[in-house]
ROVODO-380384 format. One line per field, with one value per residue (C-alpha): residue in one letter; y, z, x; chain; residue number from 1. Coordinates in Angstrom, 3 decimals. Last residue first. Example, Ala and Ser with C-alpha at 12.3 -4.5 7.8 and 13.67 -1.06 7.14 Angstrom:
REM ROVODO-380384
rest	S,A $
north	-1.060,-4.500 $
up	7.140,7.800 $
east	13.670,12.300 $
kette	A,A $
nr	2,1 $
END
This chain:
REM ROVODO-380384
rest	A,A,P,G,F,W,H,E,L,A,E,S,L,T,S,G,G,Q,D,P,T,I,W,A,V,Y,G,D,P,R,L,L,I,A,D,V,V,P,L,K,E,G,R,E,V,R,V,T,D,V,R,D,S,W,P,K,A,T,D,P,L,A,G,D,G,G,L,D,L,L,L,G,R,G,G,R,L,L,E,H,V,T,T,R,R,G,E,G,T,L,E,G,D,E,L,R,R,G,L,L,P,H,G,G,P,G,V,D,H,R,I,D,L,G,T,V,M,G,V,L,H,R,R,V,S,E,Y,R,T,L,E,T,F,V,D,T,L,P,T,I,E,E,G,G,L,Y,L,T,R,Q,A,L,T,N,T,L,I,R,A,G,V,P,H,R,E,T,H,Y,T,D,L,L,G,E,P,A,Q,G,K,L,V,L,A,L,K,W,G,L,N,V,A,D,Q,V,G,A,S,M,G,Q,A,G,I,P,L,H,V,H,A,A,D,G,A,V,F,V,R,G,R,R,Y,E,A,A,Q,R,S,V,D,T,T,S,S,V,W,S,P,T,A,A,S,I,D,E,G,S,L,K,Q,F,T,D,T,I,E,D,F,T,I,P,E,A,S,E,R,L,P,E,D,R,D,Y,Y,I,I,R,C,R,D,P,G,L,P,L,V,M,I,M,G,G,P,V,R,E,G,S,F,R,P,R,L,Q,V,G,S,V,D,A,F,R,L,E,V,T,P,E,T,G,P,F,G,I,G,A,A,G,R,V,V,S,R,A,G,D,C,G,I,V,Y,R,A,R,L,E,G,G,D,V,G,S,V,S,V,T,V,G,D,D,D,Q,A,L,G,T,V,E,V,S,R,R,T,R,A,G,N,D,A,A,W,G,A,L,M,A,E,T,R,S,Q,P,I,G,R,A,G,Y,S,G,G,S,L,V,R,Y,D,L,P,V,G,G,F,H,G,V,P,I,V,D,V,A,G,L,R,S,L,L,G,R,Q,G,F,E,E,I,T,R,A,S,F,G,L,A,R,S,Q,R,M,P,E,A,L,R,D,L,V,V,V,S,V,K,H,L,G,L,E,G,A,L,M,L,G,T,P,G,A,G,V,I,I,V,D,A,D,Y,N,D,M $
north	-10.972,-7.810,-7.988,-7.226,-5.171,-2.333,-1.857,-3.257,-0.914,2.065,1.353,0.838,4.147,6.030,7.350,10.871,13.928,16.520,14.930,14.843,12.216,10.285,7.138,5.041,6.935,5.138,3.361,0.065,-1.685,0.678,3.572,4.798,8.270,9.705,12.984,15.423,18.117,16.697,14.398,15.348,15.706,13.384,13.807,11.878,8.736,5.785,2.807,0.500,-2.384,-3.756,-7.306,-9.503,-6.345,-5.964,-6.491,-3.965,-1.042,0.409,-0.119,1.698,4.590,5.154,7.550,10.080,12.770,11.020,10.910,7.318,6.101,3.091,0.840,-1.951,-4.765,-5.268,-6.080,-3.150,-0.533,0.670,1.204,3.267,5.653,6.193,5.263,6.893,5.283,5.815,4.924,7.666,9.788,9.574,10.402,10.889,9.025,10.652,9.362,8.287,9.757,8.449,11.042,13.626,16.538,15.824,15.861,12.516,9.701,6.535,5.328,6.643,6.462,9.487,9.191,12.470,10.893,8.653,10.112,11.122,12.563,14.328,15.933,17.177,18.616,20.196,21.846,23.191,24.573,26.134,28.157,28.481,25.106,26.862,28.745,25.495,24.064,27.110,26.743,22.986,23.493,26.153,23.736,20.970,21.485,21.371,17.640,15.613,13.191,14.603,16.763,14.197,11.275,13.170,13.293,9.562,8.929,11.081,9.275,5.752,6.656,8.035,4.798,2.820,4.944,4.623,0.794,0.678,1.760,0.236,-2.870,-3.627,-2.496,-5.632,-7.735,-6.306,-7.966,-11.388,-10.551,-9.949,-12.096,-15.463,-15.918,-15.908,-12.715,-10.896,-12.083,-10.934,-7.442,-7.281,-8.201,-6.212,-2.626,-3.489,-5.568,-2.873,-0.406,-2.665,-2.821,0.956,1.389,-0.986,1.062,4.589,4.755,8.309,7.354,3.791,4.074,2.139,-1.232,-1.986,-5.037,-7.810,-5.168,-4.975,-6.824,-9.270,-11.110,-14.466,-15.814,-14.201,-11.807,-9.085,-6.271,-5.869,-4.080,-4.629,-1.587,-0.923,1.690,0.915,3.668,1.427,-0.356,-1.328,-3.545,-3.734,-5.263,-5.636,-3.419,-2.748,0.718,1.307,2.168,4.954,7.871,11.124,13.504,13.269,12.278,10.735,9.216,7.610,6.269,4.518,3.232,1.742,0.029,-1.454,-2.649,-4.801,-4.851,-8.301,-10.034,-10.068,-7.687,-4.958,-2.265,1.037,3.539,5.453,9.103,10.433,8.827,8.269,7.542,5.814,5.169,3.495,4.095,2.389,3.844,4.795,3.309,3.264,6.798,7.655,9.171,10.394,11.350,12.800,13.157,14.561,17.726,17.202,17.131,16.261,13.668,14.223,12.637,13.660,12.615,13.515,10.385,8.440,5.042,1.661,0.290,0.088,-0.520,-0.001,1.682,2.093,4.034,3.365,5.550,4.922,1.818,0.686,2.054,0.300,-2.631,-5.653,-7.840,-10.379,-13.864,-15.645,-17.522,-14.252,-12.549,-15.595,-15.961,-12.375,-10.891,-7.571,-9.204,-12.308,-10.859,-12.925,-13.632,-16.934,-17.661,-20.754,-22.720,-25.740,-26.990,-29.052,-30.797,-34.037,-33.647,-29.992,-28.499,-27.477,-25.932,-25.966,-23.940,-25.056,-22.213,-22.407,-23.178,-21.859,-22.825,-21.539,-22.930,-22.112,-22.130,-22.730,-21.653,-22.268,-23.675,-23.338,-21.745,-22.495,-19.785,-20.663,-17.871,-18.287,-14.693,-14.975,-16.224,-13.092,-10.859,-12.583,-12.364,-8.695,-7.843,-9.850,-8.156,-4.690,-5.536,-6.950,-3.793,-1.832,0.947,4.089,6.231,6.418,8.823,12.111,13.377,14.421,13.764,17.056,18.223,21.032,18.801,17.434,20.342,20.166,20.509,20.116,16.977,15.264,16.041,16.510,15.654,17.131,15.640,12.490,9.861,7.658,4.506,2.916,-0.613,-2.373,-4.404,-1.167,0.049,-2.965,-2.009,-2.790,0.771,1.923,-0.135,1.622,5.020,4.436,3.279,6.629,8.484,6.499,3.611,3.015,1.711,-0.257,-2.399,-4.361,-7.257,-10.111,-11.887,-14.259,-17.957,-20.874,-18.563,-19.744,-18.346,-19.657,-18.121,-20.366,-18.723,-19.937,-17.031,-16.418,-12.753,-11.368,-14.014,-12.254,-9.051,-10.941,-12.791,-9.526,-7.875,-10.915,-10.851,-7.121,-7.048,-9.974,-13.597,-14.160,-16.246,-15.970,-18.999,-18.333,-20.563,-23.189,-26.660,-26.982,-30.182,-29.671,-31.784 $
up	-24.145,-22.774,-19.189,-16.318,-16.231,-13.810,-14.229,-17.761,-19.001,-17.263,-18.786,-22.238,-21.960,-21.027,-17.523,-16.398,-16.312,-17.100,-18.767,-22.272,-21.750,-18.945,-17.040,-14.285,-13.984,-11.556,-12.765,-10.910,-14.148,-14.397,-16.783,-19.339,-20.687,-24.051,-25.888,-23.230,-22.855,-19.823,-20.339,-18.903,-22.035,-24.120,-27.574,-30.540,-28.590,-30.036,-27.707,-26.633,-24.372,-21.935,-20.701,-23.828,-25.785,-23.837,-26.870,-28.750,-26.384,-28.319,-31.649,-30.330,-29.127,-32.391,-33.832,-31.116,-30.068,-31.284,-28.039,-27.356,-24.216,-22.972,-20.745,-18.385,-17.975,-15.500,-18.256,-17.339,-17.789,-21.248,-19.982,-17.093,-19.376,-21.482,-24.996,-28.248,-31.535,-34.815,-33.534,-30.923,-28.792,-25.015,-22.403,-18.841,-15.764,-13.568,-13.886,-10.456,-9.282,-9.670,-12.294,-12.597,-11.375,-14.038,-12.477,-13.309,-11.686,-10.500,-9.657,-6.112,-5.522,-5.083,-3.238,-3.454,-4.338,-1.276,-0.105,3.388,2.345,-0.789,1.098,3.862,1.492,-0.840,2.086,3.426,0.005,-0.363,2.818,4.825,6.343,8.563,10.433,11.209,12.611,14.838,16.178,16.641,18.609,20.785,21.404,22.490,26.241,25.775,25.223,22.532,20.336,16.850,16.939,18.885,16.864,13.651,14.603,15.372,11.998,10.228,11.749,11.178,7.576,7.089,8.342,5.879,2.963,4.122,4.188,0.719,-1.504,0.173,1.169,-2.311,-3.873,-2.484,-4.916,-7.872,-6.445,-7.532,-11.161,-13.776,-16.585,-14.881,-14.799,-11.004,-10.972,-13.303,-11.285,-8.001,-9.376,-10.862,-7.578,-5.065,-5.729,-6.459,-3.281,-1.066,-2.611,-1.639,1.911,2.083,0.992,3.670,6.354,4.954,5.044,6.440,10.044,11.332,14.195,13.121,11.899,9.442,7.780,8.705,8.338,4.618,3.366,4.594,2.479,2.759,0.295,2.015,4.637,3.050,4.513,7.251,10.596,10.378,11.560,14.713,15.928,18.654,18.391,19.542,18.082,19.215,18.184,17.743,14.767,13.529,16.172,16.143,17.388,20.328,22.657,20.351,22.703,21.723,24.217,22.232,24.754,27.505,24.969,23.125,26.395,27.436,23.958,23.342,26.729,26.147,22.745,24.464,24.053,23.619,26.614,26.430,29.373,29.628,27.918,27.741,30.188,29.605,30.677,27.309,25.560,21.885,19.535,16.306,15.142,11.777,10.063,8.778,8.026,4.348,3.975,5.518,6.951,8.991,12.464,14.416,18.077,19.990,23.652,27.041,25.904,22.181,19.250,16.161,13.569,9.934,8.519,11.288,9.846,11.939,13.311,12.323,13.977,12.762,11.928,13.737,12.950,16.176,17.252,20.080,19.823,22.309,23.443,24.649,22.719,22.751,20.271,17.584,16.749,14.703,14.193,11.367,12.540,9.559,11.891,13.458,10.150,8.811,11.953,11.508,14.598,12.822,9.762,7.668,4.436,4.815,1.450,0.692,-2.153,-4.119,-2.722,-0.500,1.488,4.657,7.055,5.136,4.445,4.859,7.714,9.730,8.039,8.031,5.146,3.350,1.588,-1.520,-3.220,-0.896,2.246,4.110,7.080,7.989,10.891,12.037,8.975,9.348,6.515,6.823,3.371,0.208,-2.464,-5.910,-8.170,-11.897,-13.066,-12.917,-9.339,-8.433,-10.022,-8.190,-4.870,-5.525,-5.984,-2.923,-0.871,-1.909,-0.974,2.392,3.011,2.922,0.328,1.879,0.930,-2.040,-1.372,0.408,-3.101,-5.215,-8.924,-9.355,-5.873,-4.090,-4.720,-1.204,0.352,3.986,7.326,10.548,12.304,12.402,8.735,7.094,4.202,0.952,-2.525,-1.570,-4.299,-4.399,-6.367,-8.226,-9.352,-7.764,-10.864,-12.887,-10.567,-11.315,-14.693,-13.537,-13.611,-12.184,-9.017,-8.741,-9.290,-6.636,-4.392,-4.917,-3.953,-0.750,0.157,1.649,4.606,6.297,9.317,7.435,9.156,6.935,7.018,4.123,4.734,6.566,8.098,8.366,4.975,2.386,-1.064,-3.634,-6.613,-9.936,-11.809,-15.132,-15.185,-14.504,-11.787,-9.828,-9.689,-8.853,-5.985,-4.716,-4.691,-2.880,-0.211,0.422,0.412,2.858,1.958,4.251,3.669,0.072,-1.279,-4.433,-7.223,-6.222,-4.666,-5.432,-5.999,-6.045,-8.546 $
east	18.480,20.005,21.198,18.818,15.638,16.423,20.190,20.334,17.624,19.195,22.606,21.063,19.215,22.375,22.925,22.099,24.349,21.729,18.731,17.300,16.131,14.476,15.302,13.710,10.415,8.111,4.953,5.376,6.425,9.416,8.988,11.524,10.747,11.807,12.500,11.311,8.646,6.854,3.871,0.495,-1.664,0.482,1.938,3.261,4.048,5.950,5.598,8.421,7.402,9.987,10.561,10.846,11.711,14.957,17.239,15.038,15.680,18.615,16.829,13.753,15.944,17.839,15.259,15.988,13.540,10.419,8.460,9.460,7.685,9.635,7.525,8.571,6.074,3.233,0.735,-1.475,1.252,0.133,-3.409,-2.052,-0.171,-3.262,-4.387,-5.339,-4.479,-2.641,0.821,0.585,-1.678,-1.480,-4.113,-2.952,-1.779,0.830,4.374,5.641,8.927,12.478,13.396,10.613,12.748,15.423,18.883,20.384,22.301,20.584,17.089,16.937,13.212,10.975,7.685,5.730,2.367,2.455,-0.851,0.294,3.668,2.466,-0.416,1.873,4.497,1.960,0.200,3.483,4.494,1.042,1.434,-1.796,-0.915,1.626,-1.073,-2.893,0.342,0.748,-2.792,-2.396,0.805,-0.837,-3.755,-1.345,-1.891,-5.648,-5.467,-3.714,-5.611,-5.435,-2.331,-0.316,-1.678,-0.929,2.751,2.707,1.037,3.636,6.604,5.298,4.513,8.027,9.542,7.435,8.640,12.240,11.850,10.258,13.131,16.188,14.236,12.872,16.151,17.796,15.771,17.711,20.821,19.558,20.352,17.659,16.246,16.489,12.727,12.741,14.803,12.415,9.409,10.947,11.465,7.969,6.299,8.368,7.289,3.654,3.459,4.964,2.492,-0.402,0.961,1.379,-2.231,-3.498,-1.769,-2.079,-5.874,-5.595,-4.881,-4.554,-2.034,1.036,2.280,5.094,6.690,4.243,1.536,2.260,5.330,7.952,10.510,12.283,14.850,17.815,16.472,14.380,12.297,14.895,14.508,10.765,8.838,6.853,4.369,1.822,-0.797,-3.612,-6.617,-10.092,-12.984,-16.742,-18.526,-22.096,-23.664,-27.427,-28.333,-30.694,-27.786,-26.652,-27.367,-25.688,-24.028,-20.802,-18.118,-20.261,-22.641,-19.733,-18.350,-21.547,-22.386,-18.922,-18.712,-22.171,-20.944,-18.362,-14.559,-13.103,-11.476,-7.676,-7.607,-4.983,-7.005,-5.180,-6.604,-9.841,-9.706,-8.519,-11.451,-10.761,-13.616,-14.530,-18.084,-18.593,-21.899,-25.010,-28.445,-28.152,-24.658,-21.181,-21.137,-18.002,-18.466,-15.433,-15.054,-12.090,-11.129,-12.091,-13.807,-14.339,-11.934,-13.861,-13.001,-12.133,-15.276,-17.675,-21.010,-24.079,-25.675,-28.775,-29.124,-30.331,-26.910,-23.583,-19.910,-17.969,-14.761,-12.300,-9.042,-6.242,-3.350,0.215,1.204,4.865,7.360,9.368,11.613,10.505,13.576,13.806,14.782,13.201,10.838,9.708,8.996,7.179,5.071,3.889,2.230,1.687,0.177,0.683,2.036,5.200,6.789,8.496,10.918,12.003,9.126,8.529,5.575,5.664,3.250,3.031,-0.653,-1.598,-3.658,-0.633,2.361,6.148,7.560,10.711,12.501,14.650,17.943,20.645,18.742,15.705,13.818,10.232,7.795,4.208,2.247,-1.478,-3.552,-7.318,-7.272,-5.300,-5.227,-3.880,-2.590,-3.219,-3.690,-7.490,-7.068,-5.086,-7.717,-10.563,-8.741,-7.976,-11.655,-12.685,-9.973,-11.146,-14.721,-13.646,-11.609,-14.836,-14.990,-16.506,-13.533,-11.183,-8.341,-7.808,-7.184,-4.226,-3.903,-2.090,-1.190,-3.093,-6.102,-5.635,-7.517,-6.431,-8.226,-6.147,-7.452,-4.073,-3.594,-6.980,-9.247,-10.467,-10.882,-12.842,-12.882,-15.989,-15.221,-18.136,-17.369,-14.420,-13.561,-13.403,-10.650,-8.475,-7.004,-3.460,-2.168,-5.497,-4.944,-1.596,-3.209,-5.860,-3.010,-1.312,-4.495,-4.914,-7.174,-10.596,-12.554,-9.771,-10.608,-13.218,-14.927,-16.085,-12.731,-12.157,-12.905,-11.281,-8.693,-5.072,-4.140,-1.711,-1.246,0.424,2.110,3.521,5.118,3.382,4.469,0.994,0.763,3.488,1.443,-1.739,-0.095,1.374,-2.028,-3.444,-0.756,-1.077,-4.890,-5.176,-4.557,-1.559,1.562,2.744,4.592,6.584,7.899,5.374,5.193,8.893,10.846,14.607,16.520 $
kette	A,A,A,A,A,A,A,A,A,A,A,A,A,A,A,A,A,A,A,A,A,A,A,A,A,A,A,A,A,A,A,A,A,A,A,A,A,A,A,A,A,A,A,A,A,A,A,A,A,A,A,A,A,A,A,A,A,A,A,A,A,A,A,A,A,A,A,A,A,A,A,A,A,A,A,A,A,A,A,A,A,A,A,A,A,A,A,A,A,A,A,A,A,A,A,A,A,A,A,A,A,A,A,A,A,A,A,A,A,A,A,A,A,A,A,A,A,A,A,A,A,A,A,A,A,A,A,A,A,A,A,A,A,A,A,A,A,A,A,A,A,A,A,A,A,A,A,A,A,A,A,A,A,A,A,A,A,A,A,A,A,A,A,A,A,A,A,A,A,A,A,A,A,A,A,A,A,A,A,A,A,A,A,A,A,A,A,A,A,A,A,A,A,A,A,A,A,A,A,A,A,A,A,A,A,A,A,A,A,A,A,A,A,A,A,A,A,A,A,A,A,A,A,A,A,A,A,A,A,A,A,A,A,A,A,A,A,A,A,A,A,A,A,A,A,A,A,A,A,A,A,A,A,A,A,A,A,A,A,A,A,A,A,A,A,A,A,A,A,A,A,A,A,A,A,A,A,A,A,A,A,A,A,A,A,A,A,A,A,A,A,A,A,A,A,A,A,A,A,A,A,A,A,A,A,A,A,A,A,A,A,A,A,A,A,A,A,A,A,A,A,A,A,A,A,A,A,A,A,A,A,A,A,A,A,A,A,A,A,A,A,A,A,A,A,A,A,A,A,A,A,A,A,A,A,A,A,A,A,A,A,A,A,A,A,A,A,A,A,A,A,A,A,A,A,A,A,A,A,A,A,A,A,A,A,A,A,A,A,A,A,A,A,A,A,A,A,A,A,A,A,A,A,A,A,A,A,A,A,A,A,A,A,A,A,A,A,A,A,A,A,A,A,A,A,A,A,A,A,A,A,A,A,A,A,A,A,A,A,A,A,A,A,A,A,A,A,A,A,A,A,A,A,A,A,A,A,A,A,A,A,A,A,A,A,A,A,A,A,A,A,A,A,A,A,A,A,A,A,A,A,A,A,A,A,A,A $
nr	487,486,485,484,483,482,481,480,479,478,477,476,475,474,473,472,471,470,469,468,467,466,465,464,463,462,461,460,459,458,457,456,455,454,453,452,451,450,449,448,447,446,445,444,443,442,441,440,439,438,437,436,435,434,433,432,431,430,429,428,427,426,425,424,423,422,421,420,419,418,417,416,415,414,413,412,411,410,409,408,407,406,405,404,403,402,401,400,399,398,397,396,395,394,393,392,391,390,389,388,387,386,385,384,383,382,381,380,379,378,377,376,375,374,373,372,371,370,369,368,367,366,365,364,363,362,361,360,359,358,357,356,355,354,353,352,351,350,349,348,347,346,345,344,343,342,341,340,339,338,337,336,335,334,333,332,331,330,329,328,327,326,325,324,323,322,321,320,319,318,317,316,315,314,313,312,311,310,309,308,307,306,305,304,303,302,301,300,299,298,297,296,295,294,293,292,291,290,289,288,287,286,285,284,283,282,281,280,279,278,277,276,275,274,273,272,271,270,269,268,267,266,265,264,263,262,261,260,259,258,257,256,255,254,253,252,251,250,249,248,247,246,245,244,243,242,241,240,239,238,237,236,235,234,233,232,231,230,229,228,227,226,225,224,223,222,221,220,219,218,217,216,215,214,213,212,211,210,209,208,207,206,205,204,203,202,201,200,199,198,197,196,195,194,193,192,191,190,189,188,187,186,185,184,183,182,181,180,179,178,177,176,175,174,173,172,171,170,169,168,167,166,165,164,163,162,161,160,159,158,157,156,155,154,153,152,151,150,149,148,147,146,145,144,143,142,141,140,139,138,137,136,135,134,133,132,131,130,129,128,127,126,125,124,123,122,121,120,119,118,117,116,115,114,113,112,111,110,109,108,107,106,105,104,103,102,101,100,99,98,97,96,95,94,93,92,91,90,89,88,87,86,85,84,83,82,81,80,79,78,77,76,75,74,73,72,71,70,69,68,67,66,65,64,63,62,61,60,59,58,57,56,55,54,53,52,51,50,49,48,47,46,45,44,43,42,41,40,39,38,37,36,35,34,33,32,31,30,29,28,27,26,25,24,23,22,21,20,19,18,17,16,15,14,13,12,11,10,9,8,7,6,5,4,3,2,1 $
END
């Protein structure tokens, strides 16, 4: 009999790995999270998350753990201003929330759900067989751990991805952004960035006298040295671009990033998966990086749990790649497009002017906002013509069974959800054999529900089945497809 240290080993205790650990823990799956760092990172590359990630945190009741969340309604696409409220539920996302704060929240949630995090443990390789995956590690007696599945959430230089033989094709860097978190200086906020002669500058407030400075200097070549960037370099270039002297400020962090864009050729190889930056890297614009990783986790978690519990067939896991790989590819495309608009010189002014003209059309604004926020994601969930099929169901108040609740409250347990709007009295009986995986709730009305008889939601909040529909599958067919055979 195979001896496992856990059902799942997650490599990397960043937002993606911790979100995934919490998702699996909801289903009583045993999880070990490994991280090479002795303690969580104090630096915060991401300072917020997208509108869709706000919803996914809301689906698990996590927003209250973060405290006050400042949602910004307006933003930009490559520096071209956009009002994100053109979509219902749309916003430029939650801003001013350091990644360290998000990680701390997710670490607490994962631990509450039974996940164990082991630090100062570095993964050096892995080998998989028909029954599981053996992970080679340093910092653990014996040097090996074993699990039924392994998920690499270990960043752009993922050891898991490399050891599994998963390719990481993409484009080489052409531009470099430098940034610094500083205190003791008062600067005018530049939330969407400003194009200036020679480049671009951005100033993001982090507190009463703290801010993040980001700039692009068209004259500075890509750094070839492995030596870290210095604050003196930051102050000199920032003054050249903005005319403002920040040399008296106190830096807490300086770093740089490029527009290197790569995506894993496979999100799954056998019993090994990749997610987050291990699956996709790109220029950080619009908080799409961390948000995409969280969304990877929410997509994969419930599927893997059903398979581990023997309730769904192994083939369900293939939908993780088929659903999330196109989303990642689209993020790479839109961030490269924004790079051109954002960082190009005078030669792209005609392009920016035409692009600005196009954003006067509501259909264009809706398209851009949906793409950047993730609110327009539509999965292929099977036959049917209803416009909501495969899309996320927006949160809203529901009235039924003598109480008031919301869509997100009903999704907190990470289970499937059948909303019975009273159109067919046989629906609850049809769904009963799946009651160990799917909750059925009678709903009299809902402020944002379409006029339909019933809606089946996957645990990630996407509509898997809806009736009445034109040419769709039956409820039992949809239940079996997404939740496995009846009990």
